[in-house]
mmCIF entry with sequence, helices, sheets and N, C-alpha, C, O atoms, coordinates in Angstrom:
data_MODEL
# 
_entry.id   MODEL 
# 
_entity.id                         1 
_entity.type                       polymer 
_entity.pdbx_number_of_molecules   1 
# 
_entity_poly.entity_id                      1 
_entity_poly.type                           'polypeptide(L)' 
_entity_poly.nstd_linkage                   no 
_entity_poly.nstd_monomer                   no 
_entity_poly.pdbx_seq_one_letter_code       
;(UNK)(UNK)(UNK)(UNK)(UNK)(UNK)(UNK)(UNK)(UNK)(UNK)(UNK)(UNK)(UNK)(UNK)(UNK)(UNK)
(UNK)(UNK)(UNK)(UNK)(UNK)(UNK)(UNK)(UNK)(UNK)(UNK)(UNK)(UNK)(UNK)(UNK)(UNK)(UNK)
(UNK)(UNK)(UNK)(UNK)(UNK)(UNK)(UNK)(UNK)(UNK)(UNK)(UNK)(UNK)(UNK)(UNK)(UNK)
;
_entity_poly.pdbx_seq_one_letter_code_can   XXXXXXXXXXXXXXXXXXXXXXXXXXXXXXXXXXXXXXXXXXXXXXX 
_entity_poly.pdbx_strand_id                 A 
# 
loop_
_entity_poly_seq.entity_id 
_entity_poly_seq.num 
_entity_poly_seq.mon_id 
_entity_poly_seq.hetero 
1 1  UNK n 
1 2  UNK n 
1 3  UNK n 
1 4  UNK n 
1 5  UNK n 
1 6  UNK n 
1 7  UNK n 
1 8  UNK n 
1 9  UNK n 
1 10 UNK n 
1 11 UNK n 
1 12 UNK n 
1 13 UNK n 
1 14 UNK n 
1 15 UNK n 
1 16 UNK n 
1 17 UNK n 
1 18 UNK n 
1 19 UNK n 
1 20 UNK n 
1 21 UNK n 
1 22 UNK n 
1 23 UNK n 
1 24 UNK n 
1 25 UNK n 
1 26 UNK n 
1 27 UNK n 
1 28 UNK n 
1 29 UNK n 
1 30 UNK n 
1 31 UNK n 
1 32 UNK n 
1 33 UNK n 
1 34 UNK n 
1 35 UNK n 
1 36 UNK n 
1 37 UNK n 
1 38 UNK n 
1 39 UNK n 
1 40 UNK n 
1 41 UNK n 
1 42 UNK n 
1 43 UNK n 
1 44 UNK n 
1 45 UNK n 
1 46 UNK n 
1 47 UNK n 
# 
_struct_asym.id          A 
_struct_asym.entity_id   1 
# 
loop_
_struct_conf.conf_type_id 
_struct_conf.id 
_struct_conf.pdbx_PDB_helix_id 
_struct_conf.beg_label_comp_id 
_struct_conf.beg_label_asym_id 
_struct_conf.beg_label_seq_id 
_struct_conf.pdbx_beg_PDB_ins_code 
_struct_conf.end_label_comp_id 
_struct_conf.end_label_asym_id 
_struct_conf.end_label_seq_id 
_struct_conf.pdbx_end_PDB_ins_code 
_struct_conf.beg_auth_comp_id 
_struct_conf.beg_auth_asym_id 
_struct_conf.beg_auth_seq_id 
_struct_conf.end_auth_comp_id 
_struct_conf.end_auth_asym_id 
_struct_conf.end_auth_seq_id 
_struct_conf.pdbx_PDB_helix_class 
_struct_conf.details 
_struct_conf.pdbx_PDB_helix_length 
HELX_P HELX_P1 AA1 UNK A 2  ? UNK A 20 ? UNK A 2  UNK A 20 1 ? 19 
HELX_P HELX_P2 AA2 UNK A 27 ? UNK A 45 ? UNK A 27 UNK A 45 1 ? 19 
# 
_struct_conf_type.id          HELX_P 
_struct_conf_type.criteria    ? 
_struct_conf_type.reference   ? 
# 
loop_
_atom_site.group_PDB 
_atom_site.id 
_atom_site.type_symbol 
_atom_site.label_atom_id 
_atom_site.label_alt_id 
_atom_site.label_comp_id 
_atom_site.label_asym_id 
_atom_site.label_entity_id 
_atom_site.label_seq_id 
_atom_site.pdbx_PDB_ins_code 
_atom_site.Cartn_x 
_atom_site.Cartn_y 
_atom_site.Cartn_z 
_atom_site.occupancy 
_atom_site.B_iso_or_equiv 
_atom_site.pdbx_formal_charge 
_atom_site.auth_seq_id 
_atom_site.auth_comp_id 
_atom_site.auth_asym_id 
_atom_site.auth_atom_id 
_atom_site.pdbx_PDB_model_num 
ATOM 1   N N  . UNK A 1 1  ? -40.512 13.811 -0.947 1.00 0.00 ? 1  UNK A N  1 
ATOM 2   C CA . UNK A 1 1  ? -40.838 15.072 -0.345 1.00 0.00 ? 1  UNK A CA 1 
ATOM 3   C C  . UNK A 1 1  ? -40.024 15.293 0.924  1.00 0.00 ? 1  UNK A C  1 
ATOM 4   O O  . UNK A 1 1  ? -39.524 16.393 1.160  1.00 0.00 ? 1  UNK A O  1 
ATOM 5   N N  . UNK A 1 2  ? -39.891 14.264 1.731  1.00 0.00 ? 2  UNK A N  1 
ATOM 6   C CA . UNK A 1 2  ? -39.117 14.394 2.966  1.00 0.00 ? 2  UNK A CA 1 
ATOM 7   C C  . UNK A 1 2  ? -37.650 14.670 2.673  1.00 0.00 ? 2  UNK A C  1 
ATOM 8   O O  . UNK A 1 2  ? -37.000 15.424 3.398  1.00 0.00 ? 2  UNK A O  1 
ATOM 9   N N  . UNK A 1 3  ? -37.135 14.070 1.630  1.00 0.00 ? 3  UNK A N  1 
ATOM 10  C CA . UNK A 1 3  ? -35.736 14.301 1.261  1.00 0.00 ? 3  UNK A CA 1 
ATOM 11  C C  . UNK A 1 3  ? -35.537 15.741 0.821  1.00 0.00 ? 3  UNK A C  1 
ATOM 12  O O  . UNK A 1 3  ? -34.539 16.367 1.179  1.00 0.00 ? 3  UNK A O  1 
ATOM 13  N N  . UNK A 1 4  ? -36.475 16.271 0.049  1.00 0.00 ? 4  UNK A N  1 
ATOM 14  C CA . UNK A 1 4  ? -36.382 17.657 -0.403 1.00 0.00 ? 4  UNK A CA 1 
ATOM 15  C C  . UNK A 1 4  ? -36.432 18.618 0.773  1.00 0.00 ? 4  UNK A C  1 
ATOM 16  O O  . UNK A 1 4  ? -35.673 19.586 0.815  1.00 0.00 ? 4  UNK A O  1 
ATOM 17  N N  . UNK A 1 5  ? -37.311 18.364 1.722  1.00 0.00 ? 5  UNK A N  1 
ATOM 18  C CA . UNK A 1 5  ? -37.400 19.231 2.892  1.00 0.00 ? 5  UNK A CA 1 
ATOM 19  C C  . UNK A 1 5  ? -36.143 19.121 3.759  1.00 0.00 ? 5  UNK A C  1 
ATOM 20  O O  . UNK A 1 5  ? -35.680 20.117 4.314  1.00 0.00 ? 5  UNK A O  1 
ATOM 21  N N  . UNK A 1 6  ? -35.599 17.921 3.871  1.00 0.00 ? 6  UNK A N  1 
ATOM 22  C CA . UNK A 1 6  ? -34.356 17.746 4.621  1.00 0.00 ? 6  UNK A CA 1 
ATOM 23  C C  . UNK A 1 6  ? -33.198 18.475 3.968  1.00 0.00 ? 6  UNK A C  1 
ATOM 24  O O  . UNK A 1 6  ? -32.379 19.090 4.651  1.00 0.00 ? 6  UNK A O  1 
ATOM 25  N N  . UNK A 1 7  ? -33.128 18.409 2.655  1.00 0.00 ? 7  UNK A N  1 
ATOM 26  C CA . UNK A 1 7  ? -32.075 19.111 1.927  1.00 0.00 ? 7  UNK A CA 1 
ATOM 27  C C  . UNK A 1 7  ? -32.214 20.615 2.062  1.00 0.00 ? 7  UNK A C  1 
ATOM 28  O O  . UNK A 1 7  ? -31.218 21.333 2.154  1.00 0.00 ? 7  UNK A O  1 
ATOM 29  N N  . UNK A 1 8  ? -33.434 21.084 2.074  1.00 0.00 ? 8  UNK A N  1 
ATOM 30  C CA . UNK A 1 8  ? -33.693 22.503 2.251  1.00 0.00 ? 8  UNK A CA 1 
ATOM 31  C C  . UNK A 1 8  ? -33.188 22.979 3.614  1.00 0.00 ? 8  UNK A C  1 
ATOM 32  O O  . UNK A 1 8  ? -32.565 24.036 3.714  1.00 0.00 ? 8  UNK A O  1 
ATOM 33  N N  . UNK A 1 9  ? -33.457 22.204 4.653  1.00 0.00 ? 9  UNK A N  1 
ATOM 34  C CA . UNK A 1 9  ? -32.995 22.582 5.986  1.00 0.00 ? 9  UNK A CA 1 
ATOM 35  C C  . UNK A 1 9  ? -31.476 22.498 6.092  1.00 0.00 ? 9  UNK A C  1 
ATOM 36  O O  . UNK A 1 9  ? -30.858 23.289 6.805  1.00 0.00 ? 9  UNK A O  1 
ATOM 37  N N  . UNK A 1 10 ? -30.879 21.554 5.392  1.00 0.00 ? 10 UNK A N  1 
ATOM 38  C CA . UNK A 1 10 ? -29.421 21.461 5.360  1.00 0.00 ? 10 UNK A CA 1 
ATOM 39  C C  . UNK A 1 10 ? -28.821 22.699 4.692  1.00 0.00 ? 10 UNK A C  1 
ATOM 40  O O  . UNK A 1 10 ? -27.821 23.239 5.167  1.00 0.00 ? 10 UNK A O  1 
ATOM 41  N N  . UNK A 1 11 ? -29.418 23.140 3.613  1.00 0.00 ? 11 UNK A N  1 
ATOM 42  C CA . UNK A 1 11 ? -28.961 24.364 2.940  1.00 0.00 ? 11 UNK A CA 1 
ATOM 43  C C  . UNK A 1 11 ? -29.107 25.568 3.854  1.00 0.00 ? 11 UNK A C  1 
ATOM 44  O O  . UNK A 1 11 ? -28.226 26.425 3.912  1.00 0.00 ? 11 UNK A O  1 
ATOM 45  N N  . UNK A 1 12 ? -30.224 25.628 4.567  1.00 0.00 ? 12 UNK A N  1 
ATOM 46  C CA . UNK A 1 12 ? -30.452 26.736 5.498  1.00 0.00 ? 12 UNK A CA 1 
ATOM 47  C C  . UNK A 1 12 ? -29.347 26.769 6.557  1.00 0.00 ? 12 UNK A C  1 
ATOM 48  O O  . UNK A 1 12 ? -28.822 27.833 6.885  1.00 0.00 ? 12 UNK A O  1 
ATOM 49  N N  . UNK A 1 13 ? -29.004 25.604 7.081  1.00 0.00 ? 13 UNK A N  1 
ATOM 50  C CA . UNK A 1 13 ? -27.947 25.510 8.083  1.00 0.00 ? 13 UNK A CA 1 
ATOM 51  C C  . UNK A 1 13 ? -26.618 26.017 7.530  1.00 0.00 ? 13 UNK A C  1 
ATOM 52  O O  . UNK A 1 13 ? -25.917 26.781 8.193  1.00 0.00 ? 13 UNK A O  1 
ATOM 53  N N  . UNK A 1 14 ? -26.275 25.594 6.325  1.00 0.00 ? 14 UNK A N  1 
ATOM 54  C CA . UNK A 1 14 ? -24.994 26.009 5.740  1.00 0.00 ? 14 UNK A CA 1 
ATOM 55  C C  . UNK A 1 14 ? -24.968 27.500 5.421  1.00 0.00 ? 14 UNK A C  1 
ATOM 56  O O  . UNK A 1 14 ? -23.914 28.130 5.513  1.00 0.00 ? 14 UNK A O  1 
ATOM 57  N N  . UNK A 1 15 ? -26.090 28.064 5.056  1.00 0.00 ? 15 UNK A N  1 
ATOM 58  C CA . UNK A 1 15 ? -26.139 29.504 4.817  1.00 0.00 ? 15 UNK A CA 1 
ATOM 59  C C  . UNK A 1 15 ? -25.961 30.286 6.121  1.00 0.00 ? 15 UNK A C  1 
ATOM 60  O O  . UNK A 1 15 ? -25.282 31.312 6.148  1.00 0.00 ? 15 UNK A O  1 
ATOM 61  N N  . UNK A 1 16 ? -26.568 29.801 7.185  1.00 0.00 ? 16 UNK A N  1 
ATOM 62  C CA . UNK A 1 16 ? -26.378 30.442 8.486  1.00 0.00 ? 16 UNK A CA 1 
ATOM 63  C C  . UNK A 1 16 ? -24.929 30.325 8.923  1.00 0.00 ? 16 UNK A C  1 
ATOM 64  O O  . UNK A 1 16 ? -24.352 31.287 9.431  1.00 0.00 ? 16 UNK A O  1 
ATOM 65  N N  . UNK A 1 17 ? -24.344 29.167 8.733  1.00 0.00 ? 17 UNK A N  1 
ATOM 66  C CA . UNK A 1 17 ? -22.939 28.955 9.076  1.00 0.00 ? 17 UNK A CA 1 
ATOM 67  C C  . UNK A 1 17 ? -22.029 29.874 8.270  1.00 0.00 ? 17 UNK A C  1 
ATOM 68  O O  . UNK A 1 17 ? -21.100 30.467 8.819  1.00 0.00 ? 17 UNK A O  1 
ATOM 69  N N  . UNK A 1 18 ? -22.291 29.993 6.975  1.00 0.00 ? 18 UNK A N  1 
ATOM 70  C CA . UNK A 1 18 ? -21.476 30.865 6.118  1.00 0.00 ? 18 UNK A CA 1 
ATOM 71  C C  . UNK A 1 18 ? -21.552 32.311 6.584  1.00 0.00 ? 18 UNK A C  1 
ATOM 72  O O  . UNK A 1 18 ? -20.549 33.025 6.585  1.00 0.00 ? 18 UNK A O  1 
ATOM 73  N N  . UNK A 1 19 ? -22.739 32.734 6.978  1.00 0.00 ? 19 UNK A N  1 
ATOM 74  C CA . UNK A 1 19 ? -22.898 34.107 7.479  1.00 0.00 ? 19 UNK A CA 1 
ATOM 75  C C  . UNK A 1 19 ? -22.136 34.289 8.782  1.00 0.00 ? 19 UNK A C  1 
ATOM 76  O O  . UNK A 1 19 ? -21.440 35.287 8.966  1.00 0.00 ? 19 UNK A O  1 
ATOM 77  N N  . UNK A 1 20 ? -22.267 33.321 9.687  1.00 0.00 ? 20 UNK A N  1 
ATOM 78  C CA . UNK A 1 20 ? -21.584 33.400 10.982 1.00 0.00 ? 20 UNK A CA 1 
ATOM 79  C C  . UNK A 1 20 ? -20.063 33.406 10.834 1.00 0.00 ? 20 UNK A C  1 
ATOM 80  O O  . UNK A 1 20 ? -19.361 34.034 11.626 1.00 0.00 ? 20 UNK A O  1 
ATOM 81  N N  . UNK A 1 21 ? -19.565 32.713 9.828  1.00 0.00 ? 21 UNK A N  1 
ATOM 82  C CA . UNK A 1 21 ? -18.122 32.669 9.597  1.00 0.00 ? 21 UNK A CA 1 
ATOM 83  C C  . UNK A 1 21 ? -17.620 33.869 8.805  1.00 0.00 ? 21 UNK A C  1 
ATOM 84  O O  . UNK A 1 21 ? -16.418 34.018 8.585  1.00 0.00 ? 21 UNK A O  1 
ATOM 85  N N  . UNK A 1 22 ? -18.537 34.717 8.381  1.00 0.00 ? 22 UNK A N  1 
ATOM 86  C CA . UNK A 1 22 ? -18.152 35.940 7.690  1.00 0.00 ? 22 UNK A CA 1 
ATOM 87  C C  . UNK A 1 22 ? -17.806 35.761 6.227  1.00 0.00 ? 22 UNK A C  1 
ATOM 88  O O  . UNK A 1 22 ? -17.046 36.551 5.666  1.00 0.00 ? 22 UNK A O  1 
ATOM 89  N N  . UNK A 1 23 ? -18.355 34.736 5.605  1.00 0.00 ? 23 UNK A N  1 
ATOM 90  C CA . UNK A 1 23 ? -18.069 34.495 4.188  1.00 0.00 ? 23 UNK A CA 1 
ATOM 91  C C  . UNK A 1 23 ? -18.854 35.411 3.257  1.00 0.00 ? 23 UNK A C  1 
ATOM 92  O O  . UNK A 1 23 ? -18.588 35.450 2.056  1.00 0.00 ? 23 UNK A O  1 
ATOM 93  N N  . UNK A 1 24 ? -19.797 36.131 3.791  1.00 0.00 ? 24 UNK A N  1 
ATOM 94  C CA . UNK A 1 24 ? -20.564 37.046 2.960  1.00 0.00 ? 24 UNK A CA 1 
ATOM 95  C C  . UNK A 1 24 ? -21.983 37.177 3.455  1.00 0.00 ? 24 UNK A C  1 
ATOM 96  O O  . UNK A 1 24 ? -22.400 36.508 4.400  1.00 0.00 ? 24 UNK A O  1 
ATOM 97  N N  . UNK A 1 25 ? -22.707 38.042 2.804  1.00 0.00 ? 25 UNK A N  1 
ATOM 98  C CA . UNK A 1 25 ? -24.102 38.276 3.154  1.00 0.00 ? 25 UNK A CA 1 
ATOM 99  C C  . UNK A 1 25 ? -24.974 37.237 2.460  1.00 0.00 ? 25 UNK A C  1 
ATOM 100 O O  . UNK A 1 25 ? -24.998 37.155 1.232  1.00 0.00 ? 25 UNK A O  1 
ATOM 101 N N  . UNK A 1 26 ? -25.671 36.463 3.235  1.00 0.00 ? 26 UNK A N  1 
ATOM 102 C CA . UNK A 1 26 ? -26.497 35.391 2.686  1.00 0.00 ? 26 UNK A CA 1 
ATOM 103 C C  . UNK A 1 26 ? -27.987 35.714 2.774  1.00 0.00 ? 26 UNK A C  1 
ATOM 104 O O  . UNK A 1 26 ? -28.831 34.837 2.589  1.00 0.00 ? 26 UNK A O  1 
ATOM 105 N N  . UNK A 1 27 ? -28.304 36.971 3.056  1.00 0.00 ? 27 UNK A N  1 
ATOM 106 C CA . UNK A 1 27 ? -29.704 37.355 3.257  1.00 0.00 ? 27 UNK A CA 1 
ATOM 107 C C  . UNK A 1 27 ? -30.568 37.052 2.036  1.00 0.00 ? 27 UNK A C  1 
ATOM 108 O O  . UNK A 1 27 ? -31.674 36.529 2.173  1.00 0.00 ? 27 UNK A O  1 
ATOM 109 N N  . UNK A 1 28 ? -30.074 37.375 0.849  1.00 0.00 ? 28 UNK A N  1 
ATOM 110 C CA . UNK A 1 28 ? -30.843 37.126 -0.374 1.00 0.00 ? 28 UNK A CA 1 
ATOM 111 C C  . UNK A 1 28 ? -31.028 35.617 -0.608 1.00 0.00 ? 28 UNK A C  1 
ATOM 112 O O  . UNK A 1 28 ? -32.102 35.179 -1.020 1.00 0.00 ? 28 UNK A O  1 
ATOM 113 N N  . UNK A 1 29 ? -29.997 34.842 -0.348 1.00 0.00 ? 29 UNK A N  1 
ATOM 114 C CA . UNK A 1 29 ? -30.108 33.393 -0.533 1.00 0.00 ? 29 UNK A CA 1 
ATOM 115 C C  . UNK A 1 29 ? -31.081 32.784 0.467  1.00 0.00 ? 29 UNK A C  1 
ATOM 116 O O  . UNK A 1 29 ? -31.851 31.889 0.118  1.00 0.00 ? 29 UNK A O  1 
ATOM 117 N N  . UNK A 1 30 ? -31.051 33.262 1.702  1.00 0.00 ? 30 UNK A N  1 
ATOM 118 C CA . UNK A 1 30 ? -31.989 32.763 2.707  1.00 0.00 ? 30 UNK A CA 1 
ATOM 119 C C  . UNK A 1 30 ? -33.414 33.131 2.322  1.00 0.00 ? 30 UNK A C  1 
ATOM 120 O O  . UNK A 1 30 ? -34.338 32.344 2.527  1.00 0.00 ? 30 UNK A O  1 
ATOM 121 N N  . UNK A 1 31 ? -33.595 34.321 1.766  1.00 0.00 ? 31 UNK A N  1 
ATOM 122 C CA . UNK A 1 31 ? -34.910 34.741 1.299  1.00 0.00 ? 31 UNK A CA 1 
ATOM 123 C C  . UNK A 1 31 ? -35.419 33.813 0.195  1.00 0.00 ? 31 UNK A C  1 
ATOM 124 O O  . UNK A 1 31 ? -36.586 33.422 0.195  1.00 0.00 ? 31 UNK A O  1 
ATOM 125 N N  . UNK A 1 32 ? -34.554 33.471 -0.724 1.00 0.00 ? 32 UNK A N  1 
ATOM 126 C CA . UNK A 1 32 ? -34.930 32.561 -1.803 1.00 0.00 ? 32 UNK A CA 1 
ATOM 127 C C  . UNK A 1 32 ? -35.211 31.160 -1.254 1.00 0.00 ? 32 UNK A C  1 
ATOM 128 O O  . UNK A 1 32 ? -36.110 30.469 -1.734 1.00 0.00 ? 32 UNK A O  1 
ATOM 129 N N  . UNK A 1 33 ? -34.447 30.753 -0.259 1.00 0.00 ? 33 UNK A N  1 
ATOM 130 C CA . UNK A 1 33 ? -34.667 29.450 0.364  1.00 0.00 ? 33 UNK A CA 1 
ATOM 131 C C  . UNK A 1 33 ? -36.022 29.418 1.067  1.00 0.00 ? 33 UNK A C  1 
ATOM 132 O O  . UNK A 1 33 ? -36.709 28.397 1.039  1.00 0.00 ? 33 UNK A O  1 
ATOM 133 N N  . UNK A 1 34 ? -36.409 30.511 1.689  1.00 0.00 ? 34 UNK A N  1 
ATOM 134 C CA . UNK A 1 34 ? -37.728 30.605 2.315  1.00 0.00 ? 34 UNK A CA 1 
ATOM 135 C C  . UNK A 1 34 ? -38.835 30.470 1.273  1.00 0.00 ? 34 UNK A C  1 
ATOM 136 O O  . UNK A 1 34 ? -39.858 29.834 1.528  1.00 0.00 ? 34 UNK A O  1 
ATOM 137 N N  . UNK A 1 35 ? -38.632 31.061 0.117  1.00 0.00 ? 35 UNK A N  1 
ATOM 138 C CA . UNK A 1 35 ? -39.618 30.955 -0.965 1.00 0.00 ? 35 UNK A CA 1 
ATOM 139 C C  . UNK A 1 35 ? -39.752 29.501 -1.434 1.00 0.00 ? 35 UNK A C  1 
ATOM 140 O O  . UNK A 1 35 ? -40.865 29.024 -1.659 1.00 0.00 ? 35 UNK A O  1 
ATOM 141 N N  . UNK A 1 36 ? -38.652 28.813 -1.580 1.00 0.00 ? 36 UNK A N  1 
ATOM 142 C CA . UNK A 1 36 ? -38.679 27.401 -1.971 1.00 0.00 ? 36 UNK A CA 1 
ATOM 143 C C  . UNK A 1 36 ? -39.383 26.577 -0.895 1.00 0.00 ? 36 UNK A C  1 
ATOM 144 O O  . UNK A 1 36 ? -40.139 25.656 -1.204 1.00 0.00 ? 36 UNK A O  1 
ATOM 145 N N  . UNK A 1 37 ? -39.131 26.909 0.351  1.00 0.00 ? 37 UNK A N  1 
ATOM 146 C CA . UNK A 1 37 ? -39.782 26.211 1.458  1.00 0.00 ? 37 UNK A CA 1 
ATOM 147 C C  . UNK A 1 37 ? -41.294 26.374 1.386  1.00 0.00 ? 37 UNK A C  1 
ATOM 148 O O  . UNK A 1 37 ? -42.035 25.412 1.593  1.00 0.00 ? 37 UNK A O  1 
ATOM 149 N N  . UNK A 1 38 ? -41.751 27.578 1.095  1.00 0.00 ? 38 UNK A N  1 
ATOM 150 C CA . UNK A 1 38 ? -43.193 27.829 0.958  1.00 0.00 ? 38 UNK A CA 1 
ATOM 151 C C  . UNK A 1 38 ? -43.776 27.031 -0.209 1.00 0.00 ? 38 UNK A C  1 
ATOM 152 O O  . UNK A 1 38 ? -44.880 26.495 -0.112 1.00 0.00 ? 38 UNK A O  1 
ATOM 153 N N  . UNK A 1 39 ? -43.034 26.958 -1.302 1.00 0.00 ? 39 UNK A N  1 
ATOM 154 C CA . UNK A 1 39 ? -43.508 26.193 -2.458 1.00 0.00 ? 39 UNK A CA 1 
ATOM 155 C C  . UNK A 1 39 ? -43.613 24.707 -2.129 1.00 0.00 ? 39 UNK A C  1 
ATOM 156 O O  . UNK A 1 39 ? -44.586 24.053 -2.503 1.00 0.00 ? 39 UNK A O  1 
ATOM 157 N N  . UNK A 1 40 ? -42.620 24.177 -1.434 1.00 0.00 ? 40 UNK A N  1 
ATOM 158 C CA . UNK A 1 40 ? -42.663 22.764 -1.037 1.00 0.00 ? 40 UNK A CA 1 
ATOM 159 C C  . UNK A 1 40 ? -43.841 22.497 -0.098 1.00 0.00 ? 40 UNK A C  1 
ATOM 160 O O  . UNK A 1 40 ? -44.538 21.492 -0.240 1.00 0.00 ? 40 UNK A O  1 
ATOM 161 N N  . UNK A 1 41 ? -44.055 23.389 0.848  1.00 0.00 ? 41 UNK A N  1 
ATOM 162 C CA . UNK A 1 41 ? -45.179 23.221 1.771  1.00 0.00 ? 41 UNK A CA 1 
ATOM 163 C C  . UNK A 1 41 ? -46.516 23.256 1.032  1.00 0.00 ? 41 UNK A C  1 
ATOM 164 O O  . UNK A 1 41 ? -47.415 22.465 1.319  1.00 0.00 ? 41 UNK A O  1 
ATOM 165 N N  . UNK A 1 42 ? -46.638 24.178 0.079  1.00 0.00 ? 42 UNK A N  1 
ATOM 166 C CA . UNK A 1 42 ? -47.883 24.281 -0.695 1.00 0.00 ? 42 UNK A CA 1 
ATOM 167 C C  . UNK A 1 42 ? -48.080 23.021 -1.538 1.00 0.00 ? 42 UNK A C  1 
ATOM 168 O O  . UNK A 1 42 ? -49.195 22.512 -1.649 1.00 0.00 ? 42 UNK A O  1 
ATOM 169 N N  . UNK A 1 43 ? -47.015 22.529 -2.119 1.00 0.00 ? 43 UNK A N  1 
ATOM 170 C CA . UNK A 1 43 ? -47.115 21.306 -2.931 1.00 0.00 ? 43 UNK A CA 1 
ATOM 171 C C  . UNK A 1 43 ? -47.508 20.122 -2.055 1.00 0.00 ? 43 UNK A C  1 
ATOM 172 O O  . UNK A 1 43 ? -48.318 19.286 -2.453 1.00 0.00 ? 43 UNK A O  1 
ATOM 173 N N  . UNK A 1 44 ? -46.932 20.061 -0.873 1.00 0.00 ? 44 UNK A N  1 
ATOM 174 C CA . UNK A 1 44 ? -47.210 18.961 0.053  1.00 0.00 ? 44 UNK A CA 1 
ATOM 175 C C  . UNK A 1 44 ? -48.665 18.967 0.519  1.00 0.00 ? 44 UNK A C  1 
ATOM 176 O O  . UNK A 1 44 ? -49.292 17.913 0.621  1.00 0.00 ? 44 UNK A O  1 
ATOM 177 N N  . UNK A 1 45 ? -49.195 20.151 0.800  1.00 0.00 ? 45 UNK A N  1 
ATOM 178 C CA . UNK A 1 45 ? -50.578 20.232 1.292  1.00 0.00 ? 45 UNK A CA 1 
ATOM 179 C C  . UNK A 1 45 ? -51.601 20.073 0.170  1.00 0.00 ? 45 UNK A C  1 
ATOM 180 O O  . UNK A 1 45 ? -52.787 19.895 0.447  1.00 0.00 ? 45 UNK A O  1 
ATOM 181 N N  . UNK A 1 46 ? -51.176 20.131 -1.068 1.00 0.00 ? 46 UNK A N  1 
ATOM 182 C CA . UNK A 1 46 ? -52.128 19.982 -2.174 1.00 0.00 ? 46 UNK A CA 1 
ATOM 183 C C  . UNK A 1 46 ? -52.544 18.532 -2.410 1.00 0.00 ? 46 UNK A C  1 
ATOM 184 O O  . UNK A 1 46 ? -53.480 18.271 -3.166 1.00 0.00 ? 46 UNK A O  1 
ATOM 185 N N  . UNK A 1 47 ? -51.861 17.598 -1.773 1.00 0.00 ? 47 UNK A N  1 
ATOM 186 C CA . UNK A 1 47 ? -52.219 16.188 -1.961 1.00 0.00 ? 47 UNK A CA 1 
ATOM 187 C C  . UNK A 1 47 ? -53.289 15.771 -1.033 1.00 0.00 ? 47 UNK A C  1 
ATOM 188 O O  . UNK A 1 47 ? -53.711 14.615 -1.056 1.00 0.00 ? 47 UNK A O  1 
# 
């Protein structure tokens, strides 16, 4: 679980970096990443 959450934050960082460097609009991807984050949190609290 910790590895999945760490990977999620790493992806978030790279999406922010890509946006800052002007590689494109990452708003939709960040939105999807937020949804995955919510799912991981819900799964984690269910134990």
